[in-house]
Phi, psi and omega in degrees: 000130181266132184270145178265143177270126176264129177274126180258032175222167179156260180272006177098345177249097194291075182293333179290348177297317179300324177294320177294322177290337182275333184286153177264147175300125182294335182275317186260345185059031180245139175261148177296144176265110184208145179258128177231156175284161171312125185227120180254128183253127175258139172230125180055042179062024179235145177291124182256313186212153171225113180258149177205165173268125182277175181295339179275003176090001181258162180276133178233167178242139174289147177291162182301331179298329182267359180277066178219158185301315183301315180290318180297314180300314178298312183292316183289334181272350182299324183231067180291142179289165177304331180281346182092358181282128181246345183199165166223158186233125176253134177215168177251133177262125181307149181282148169293162187314119176079351179270180176267146179294153177240148175273131184249132179241124178240127176271135182240135170271182184303313183292322179294319180295316176304319179292316176306310185291000000 
């Protein structure tokens, strides 16, 4: 089996990191045990992947049937925090001439998430 090299750079938001966490080691057939929040990855303004921590502590991906706005809204709003925040959105803001791009973090309550989706 030929291994692929995953590039962990690009737009500054290392979405390939989640793919690496999801993959099993080809030699031991073991996946890392790590807890992550529900993470939806968008590519070209479309839902590409939804990663989550399963009950066995490994990172899993939701099937394509669940990659829709209704399911995301339902799942993310099921356990809202006391502050009302149900999700956050990370994006990169382009750099001013010659500067570095910056990462923008936006916290979303239920209505903001619904509007976002």
